[in-house]
C-alpha positions, -999 to +999 in steps of 0.1 A: -164-109+135-126-100+126-124-069+106-093-057+089-091-021+077-066-021+048-052+011+030-047-003-004-073-014-026-050-028-050-036-054-025-069-060-005-083-086-029-054-107-029-051-104+009-089-115+013-081-145-012-048-153+011-068-152+044-093-176+028-068-200+019-055-201+055-088-206+069-091-172+085-123-158+071-121-121+077-136-090+063-108-068+047-123-032+044-106-010+020-136+013+012-122+051+012-151+072-004-161+105+015-186+091+035-161+068+051-139+095+057-165+117+074-175+091+097-141+089+107-140+123+114-169+122+137-147+101+161-112+113+154-100+149+153-090+163+118-055+169+132-048+133+136-030+110+110-050+108+080-048+070+077-058+067+114-089+086+105-097+066+074-094+032+095-116+044+124-143+053+093-141+021+079-146+002+111-174+024+119-190+020+086-191-017+089-207-015+122-234+008+107-238-020+080-243-045+109-265-026+130-286-023+099-288-062+100-265-068+071-238-095+072-203-086+061-195-118+044-176-137+075-184-174+079-199-184+115-173-205+128-140-189+118-106-204+126-073-191+124-056-218+104-040-235+136-026-204+152-051-199+179-060-165+170-096-162+182-117-195+177-149-176+186-139-141+167-169-140+145-200-128+160-226-105+147-226-089+181-187-080+183-161-069+164-124-078+166-099-057+150-064-064+133-047-030+126-026-032+096-003-002+109+029-001+087+043+034+102+062+024+132+070+047+160+046+077+148+013+091+156-007+065+142+004+041+171-026+059+189-048+041+164-057+015+189-068+040+216-091+058+187-108+028+179-116+020+213-129+057+218-150+054+189-166+024+197-178+035+232-211+042+220-212+021+190-228-013+183-218-039+179-194-040+207-156-038+202-136-070+213-099-072+208-078-048+190-044-064+179-014-050+157-006-068+125+024-081+140+009-094+173-017-111+150+010-128+127+029-139+159-001-165+164+001-178+130+020-208+115+048-205+089+028-215+060+001-188+067+026-159+069+041-173+036+008-173+021+001-136+031+035-125+020+029-140-015-002-120-016+013-087-009+040-094-036+016-104-061-005-071-056+028-054-059+035-070-095-002-065-106+002-027-097+039-023-112+028-038-145-007-018-147+013+016-141+042+008-164+020-001-193-014+016-191-004+053-198+013+041-231-013+019-248-029+027-278-069+022-278-067-006-299-047-025-272-063-013-240-092-037-238-070-066-245-046-056-218-074-046-192-088-084-198-052-099-195-047-082-160-082-091-146-079-125-159-043-126-140-057-111-109-083-138-107-056-166-114-037-152-086-066-148-061-076-186-070-040-197-066-040-179-031-072-194-019-071-228-032-033-236-032-015-250-063+012-272-071+025-243-090+055-228-072+054-189-064+082-182-086+068-199-116+036-182-108+056-149-112+075-160-143+044-170-161+027-134-155+059-118-164+058-137-200+022-129-203+026-092-199+058-089-217+044-080-253+029-050-239+060-036-229+069-030-264+043-003-270+060+030-279+066+055-251+056+086-266+082+105-247+059+107-213+078+121-182+082+095-155+069+107-119+077+087-090+053+088-060+066+087-024+050+091+010+034+070+040+016+040+026-020+054+028-009+085+010+007+065-016-017+036-021-054+048-010-075+066-038-095+083-011-068+099+009-046+110-024-076+119-047-063+094-071-029+107-075-017+083-101-048+091-124-042+126-121-003+124-130-016+102-160-044+129-171-012+153-172+005+132-198+029+115-174+035+078-162+035+072-125+056+050-107+047+038-069+070+021-044+064-017-036+043-022-006+056-055+003+093-041+014+077-014+034+054-037+052+085-063+059+105-030+074+075-020+095+070-056+107+107-061+117+104-030+136+075-042+158+077-068+184+061-102+171+065-091+133+101-106+129+090-141+113+065-123+091+090-097+079+113-127+069+087-143+049+079-111+030+116-100+024+120-137+009+090-132-014+106-097-024+137-115-033+118-139-057+100-109-073+132-091-079+147-120-098+118-133-117+099-100-128+123-089-157+100-066-176+092-041-149+113-009-147+121-008-111+127-043-096+112-050-061+140-036-036+149-054-005+147-037+029+185-036+031+187-019-002+160+008+010+184+011+043+216+013+022+202+040+001+179+059+025+207+063+052+229+082+025+205+110+036+189+099+066+205+087+096+193+051+104+180+059+140+154+080+122+129+050+118+097+068+132+071+065+104+087+060+070+121+076+083+150+064+059+126+042+039+112+072+023+145+087+015+154+054+000+124+052-022+133+086-035+168+077-041+159+044-062+134+062-083+161+089-092+186+063-098+162+047-122+157+079-141+124+095-130+118+131-142+100+140-111+089+130-075+055+136-061+058+135-022+022+128-011+022+142+024-005+141+050-013+170+072-009+147+104+024+131+094+049+147+116+079+122+109+070+125+070+074+164+069+109+160+084+123+133+062+103+143+031+114+178+030+147+169+043+156+150+010+151+177-014+183+191-014+203+158-020+178+149-047+186+181-064+226+175-060+223+139-075+196+145-103+185+113-120+201+083-138+204+104-171+221+133-154+190+154-157+177+173-127+148+158-106+115+182-103+104+177-066+067+188-055+050+183-022+013+178-025-007+181+009-035+157+013-060+163+043-095+161+046-102+198+044-076+205+018-084+221-015-085+196-044-079+225-068-047+234-050-037+197-052-045+196-090-025+229-097+008+215-079+005+184-099+002+202-134+031+224-123+051+193-115+041+175-147+052+206-168+085+210-151+094+173-157+080+174-190+106+201-198+135+181-185+124+147-203 
């Protein structure tokens, strides 16, 4: 069985469909509940990278299910779409893992060893553990393109949901939710079955479909950008559903695009260069076609250009200069505040995340107003009450400046 622990539940369904479309029947695991995190902490020390703890917990939870005699939804004769990845990879007595690690050169680089150690006494047995870059190097160009499109489609859905949802009156909320669900199903079918409709045309049709909802009155809600490592931004188990917390405080939340983050990480890993090029091409298409969103999809070069105004280019551990690039693009786009979702074990994030605060205060936002900045700590043992209080304070300050 090929298992992929994945940190974004927003993108995971589309990744599953794309994998099915290229003939690679994998189990993409995005569970992030307390039991999964507790399972990971049984094998990984709590001062490790939080995303690594979660990934190990996801894999062990899958193993627990298999030991109970449950199939995890993979076919018996998985092929990799012509890439030769592992013709015999699917077996109920063995788990092969593809690690979707998007923070290069950081502590999460120990994840492969942590997985191997966790499975020393687990059943079924652990087969091979590959990085996403290594796995991608075995796939043909068409398969890489399909996976890249899945990442960008996941971003498109998420960006529209976050931009529209907080401002909807009750009478339009149900209609919007039905529209998003219908388009998510359409995109999954397109990825799984293939279609004569070009990728750009699919995005343009989605943009036209959601455009009427952007006419809703904005009600003066402050706009808060969320930055951090991918797990801290996109995983609701790690960040205790930070976006919903901000919305409950009367704010609109904006998150980065996952696709350029993935492209940057892949380009910095051996074997990931081709995959990175395909992701970049899809990002460019999205930037040209998604006219209704507030923040267009940035390229890696744009993240680098803005980020290196503050952080040297050679600082590429973890999110590195990309973290600064996200913050500056948000500030330039007019956010009233920035929430830096920081995990306890993210040493490179501590350096870059704290280092950009002075620069953000100096430049303000695109309207000339100051940008409120708050660091919110996430860790398996961190008090949720403390997190909520910091979010309330950030929202109050941002509301005063919006």
